Residue, then its C-alpha position, 0 to 999 in steps of 0.5 A: m363326749d365325757k359322761p356328766k359328773r354325778i353329784l349326790v345332794g344330801e339335803d332335807s329342804s326342797v327349795i335348796i334341792n331345786l335351786t342346787k339342781s338348777v345351778l348344777a344342771f346349767e353346768k351339765y352336772e347330773m344330780k340326785a337328792a336324798r332327804n337324810g343321811q340314811q337315804v344318802l348311804d342307800l343311794l351310794d350303795k346302789e349308784d356311783f357318784d363323783l361328789i357329795l354335797m351334804d347338809i349337816s342338819m337332816p332327820v334320821m341321820d345327820g350329815a356328820a354321822c353320814t359322812q363318818a359312815i361313808r369314810k368307813l365304807e370298804d369301797p376304796v373309791k366311795s370312801k374317798l369321795p369328796i364331801i362338801a358340807i353345806s350348813g348354816n353352821v349354827h354350831n360354829y364349827t371350824m374348818d378343822e372340825f369339819r375335816k375331823f367329821g370327814f368333810d373335804d370342804f364347807i359352804q355356808k348357808p344361805l348358799d352362794y351358788d357361785k361359791v357352790l359351783a366354784t367349790v364343786k369344780k375345784y373337786l371335779s376338774 
């Protein structure tokens, strides 16, 4: 059997982390959570992941700055990981603006977990 796909979630809300973990576990994905962009970078430095779900608004380092830092990594695999923005999108960014930050896709909050799974599967299958 293949080893499960690993997803890193950058999110500062415990509620969203726990709901996301439950939904992803149901599909046999492994998930690790980081509370801010710096923790995302620290985890990514030590471990391998297949995809990142990234909140835009986080303390210490926000999701856009973190995504831009990931895109500049020297590791050719990690710098090209699929990164999906999750956000209430209070700034009303367009998909083009999310792409300029380095995101591959965007899911609006409050999260529709059917859409979360469909989007994750799109990048991991």
